[in-house]
C-alpha positions in Angstrom: 0.1 24.0 13.4 0.3 20.4 15.2 -2.1 17.9 15.8 -2.5 15.5 18.6 -4.8 12.9 19.8 -6.9 15.1 21.8 -8.1 16.2 18.6 -10.2 12.9 18.0 -9.7 10.4 15.5 -11.0 12.7 12.8 -12.3 12.3 9.3 -12.7 15.9 9.1 -10.5 18.9 9.3 -10.1 19.7 13.4 -11.4 23.0 12.9 -14.8 24.0 11.4 -15.2 23.7 7.4 -16.2 26.3 5.1 -18.4 25.9 1.9 -14.9 26.0 0.1 -13.7 23.0 1.5 -11.9 20.3 -0.4 -13.7 17.1 0.0 -11.9 13.6 -0.6 -12.7 10.4 1.3 -12.2 6.3 0.9 -14.6 4.0 -0.6 -14.9 0.5 0.5 -17.0 -2.2 2.2 -16.7 -2.4 4.9 -15.1 0.9 5.9 -15.4 0.9 9.3 -11.7 -0.5 10.0 -9.8 2.1 7.6 -7.3 4.3 9.3 -7.4 6.6 6.2 -9.7 9.1 7.6 -7.4 9.3 10.9 -4.3 9.6 8.7 -5.7 12.3 6.3 -7.5 14.1 9.2 -3.9 14.3 10.9 -2.6 15.8 7.8 -5.6 17.9 7.2 -5.3 19.5 10.6 -1.4 19.8 10.4 -1.5 21.8 8.0 -4.5 23.8 8.5 -6.5 22.6 5.3 -10.0 23.6 4.9 -11.2 19.9 4.1 -12.4 16.7 4.9 -11.8 13.5 4.0 -14.7 10.9 4.8 -15.4 7.3 5.1 -17.7 5.8 2.1 -19.0 2.8 3.1 -20.4 1.4 -0.6 -21.5 -2.1 -1.7 -19.7 -3.7 -4.5 -22.7 -3.6 -6.9 -23.3 0.1 -6.4 -19.7 1.1 -6.6 -19.4 2.1 -10.3 -22.6 4.4 -9.5 -20.7 5.9 -6.2 -17.6 6.6 -8.3 -19.2 8.1 -11.1 -20.9 10.5 -8.6 -17.8 11.7 -7.3 -17.4 15.3 -9.9 -21.2 16.0 -9.3 -20.8 15.7 -5.7 -17.4 18.0 -5.7 -15.2 15.4 -4.4 -11.8 16.1 -5.5 -11.3 12.4 -5.4 -11.4 9.1 -3.3 -8.9 6.3 -2.4 -10.3 3.2 -2.9 -9.9 0.0 -0.9 -11.1 -3.7 -0.6 -13.0 -5.1 -2.5 -13.6 -2.3 -5.1 -10.4 -1.4 -6.7 -10.8 -3.6 -9.3 -14.2 -2.1 -10.1 -12.4 1.2 -10.1 -9.9 0.0 -12.3 -12.8 -0.6 -15.0 -14.5 2.8 -14.1 -12.2 5.5 -14.2 -12.2 7.3 -17.7 -7.9 7.5 -17.4 -5.5 5.0 -16.0 -1.9 5.7 -15.4 1.0 3.6 -16.2 1.5 2.2 -12.9 -2.4 1.5 -12.3 -2.6 -0.7 -16.0 0.3 -2.8 -14.5 -1.2 -3.8 -11.4 -5.0 -4.4 -12.4 -6.3 -2.0 -9.6 -7.1 1.4 -8.6 -6.7 2.8 -5.1 -6.5 6.3 -5.9 -9.1 8.4 -8.2 -8.5 12.2 -8.7 -10.8 14.3 -10.6 -9.4 16.2 -13.1 -10.3 20.0 -14.2 -12.3 18.7 -17.1 -14.6 16.3 -14.5 -12.8 13.1 -15.9 -11.8 10.5 -13.4 -8.2 9.6 -13.2 -7.3 6.6 -11.7 -4.0 5.4 -10.3 -2.5 3.1 -7.4 0.0 4.6 -5.4 0.6 1.1 -3.3 4.0 0.2 -4.9 4.9 3.9 -4.5 4.2 3.3 -0.4 6.0 -0.2 -0.2 9.4 1.5 -1.8 9.2 4.6 -0.1 8.7 2.9 3.5 11.8 0.6 2.6 14.0 3.7 1.5 12.7 5.5 4.5 13.6 3.1 6.7 16.5 1.5 5.4 18.2 4.3 3.0 21.3 1.8 1.9 19.1 -0.5 0.0 18.4 -0.5 -3.4 16.4 -2.7 -5.7 19.2 -3.4 -8.1 21.4 -5.0 -5.5 20.3 -8.4 -6.1 17.1 -10.8 -6.0 14.0 -10.3 -3.9 11.7 -13.0 -2.5 8.2 -12.2 -2.5 6.2 -14.6 -0.1 2.2 -14.6 -1.4 0.5 -14.0 -4.6 -2.5 -11.7 -3.8 -3.2 -8.3 -4.8 -0.3 -6.7 -2.1 2.3 -9.3 -3.9 1.4 -7.5 -7.2 1.6 -4.3 -6.4 4.9 -5.3 -4.5 6.0 -7.2 -7.3 5.5 -4.6 -9.9 7.0 -2.0 -7.8 10.2 -4.0 -7.4 10.5 -4.5 -11.2 9.8 -1.1 -11.8 12.7 0.2 -9.8 15.2 -2.4 -11.3 15.2 -5.3 -9.0 17.0 -8.1 -11.6 14.8 -11.2 -10.2 11.9 -11.4 -8.1 11.3 -14.9 -6.5 7.8 -15.4 -6.1 6.7 -18.1 -3.7 3.1 -19.1 -2.7 1.6 -22.0 -0.9 -0.7 -22.6 -4.0 1.7 -22.5 -7.0 -1.0 -22.2 -9.7 -2.0 -18.4 -7.9 1.3 -17.5 -8.2 1.8 -18.9 -11.7 -1.8 -16.7 -12.5 0.2 -13.7 -11.2 3.0 -14.2 -13.0 1.2 -14.5 -16.5 -0.6 -11.5 -15.3 2.4 -9.4 -15.0 3.5 -10.8 -18.5 0.5 -9.8 -20.3 1.4 -6.0 -19.3 4.9 -6.1 -20.0 6.6 -7.4 -17.3 7.5 -10.4 -18.8 10.9 -10.9 -17.4 12.5 -11.3 -13.8 10.0 -13.4 -12.3 10.6 -16.3 -10.9 7.8 -19.0 -9.7 9.0 -20.9 -6.7 7.4 -24.3 -5.0 6.5 -23.8 -1.7 8.6 -26.7 -0.8 11.6 -24.7 -1.6 11.0 -21.3 -0.3 14.2 -21.5 1.9 16.0 -22.5 -0.5 14.7 -19.4 -2.7 16.1 -16.8 -0.1 19.9 -18.0 -1.0 21.3 -15.2 -2.2 18.5 -12.9 -1.8 19.1 -9.3 -1.0 15.5 -8.7 0.1 12.5 -10.6 1.5 9.2 -9.3 1.7 6.4 -10.9 3.2 2.6 -10.0 1.6 0.6 -12.4 3.5 -1.4 -12.0 6.8 0.7 -14.3 8.5 2.1 -13.4 11.5 -0.8 -10.4 11.8 -2.0 -10.6 15.3 -4.6 -14.1 15.7 -2.8 -15.6 12.7 -0.3 -18.1 12.5 3.4 -16.8 12.1 4.7 -17.3 8.5 6.2 -20.9 8.3 9.7 -19.8 7.3 13.0 -20.4 8.2 15.4 -17.5 7.6 18.7 -20.2 7.8 19.6 -19.4 3.9 18.9 -16.0 3.8 22.3 -13.3 3.7 22.6 -11.9 6.8 22.8 -8.4 4.6 19.1 -8.9 3.3 16.6 -6.4 4.4 13.3 -8.3 5.7 10.0 -6.5 5.3 6.9 -7.5 6.6 3.6 -5.5 5.2 1.6 -6.8 8.3 1.7 -3.5 10.6 -0.5 -5.5 13.3 1.7 -5.7 15.6 4.4 -3.9 14.3 7.2 -6.7 14.9 5.6 -9.6 13.8 7.5 -12.8 14.2 9.1 -12.9 11.0 10.6 -8.8 12.0 11.7 -10.5 15.2 13.7 -13.5 13.9 15.2 -11.3 11.3 16.2 -8.6 14.0 17.6 -11.4 16.5 19.9 -12.8 13.3 21.4 -9.3 12.5 19.4 -8.7 9.0 18.2 -5.0 8.4 14.4 -4.8 8.8 11.5 -2.4 7.7 7.6 -2.9 9.2 4.4 -2.5 7.3 2.9 0.6 8.7 5.3 3.1 6.6 3.8 1.6 3.3 0.3 2.6 4.5 1.4 6.0 5.3 3.4 6.7 2.3 0.9 5.5 -0.1 -1.4 8.0 1.1 1.0 10.9 0.3 0.4 11.5 -3.6 -3.4 11.3 -3.0 -3.6 13.7 -0.4 -1.3 16.5 -2.4 -3.3 15.7 -5.7 -6.4 16.4 -3.7 -5.8 19.3 -1.1 -2.5 20.8 -2.5 0.3 20.0 -0.1 3.0 17.3 -0.2 2.5 16.0 3.3 5.1 14.3 5.4 5.5 10.8 7.4 6.5 11.7 10.9 6.7 9.4 14.4 4.0 11.4 15.5 1.4 10.6 12.7 2.7 7.0 13.2 1.7 7.2 16.7 -1.1 8.8 16.4 -2.5 6.5 13.6 -1.6 3.3 15.6 -3.7 4.7 18.4 -7.0 5.1 17.0 
């Protein structure tokens, strides 16, 4: 059974659902922009699953109440997006190690005993996307440079350190914010391997790097391009931009033109969804070109 764009954006599965349908969703505020219902709807149709994945618009002041209601409403769990990830972190009954290190929850599973289990799959999605687009890349190869110091940067840095990166050079326009992130990571046991670099030294930080990751919104449609020259970056270094609108940002275009291997951002969104889908619906989903096209059409 295959899915196509004629079946609609799809917050629910393509066919009628039964009273035994497995239910999950995505919680955020606002939520109308989320591509997750379209993504999970594609998989539900593809695998012929009796289930639904619905958008849940929940204001921050009601988030704890809504999360606590998931078991009573029969939900298998849900994804959590901005600005509710930290609230979910404080609300769930059990946290996995990754969520503890990241200080945020993006995936909730209702356990058999009714407990709320919180995890964070953003880092998983980041690493799986890199491995899919650049199979020869390994974190152990050398230093990584991460631009930005927000929630996405935290997920990327934790994932890189967990994967064996020997050093992460953290670069942000506001040094204090980068230092705060580094201190937070040290507090959860990741006190080695992170070096904070001043913005004025951002190009020097590229020297000898094996990976460059942009976690900011710079380069996104409607935003200025990332102000970064790649002159000092080795030609063998992988360049990844987690922005996916447009698919090829100015950073990726410059990197590709000079011969660097590149990885786009849409795959991180798609791969991070896999663990939750498997937990809620019992199938290990695959990221395919058809899925990429369908999600981007929405």
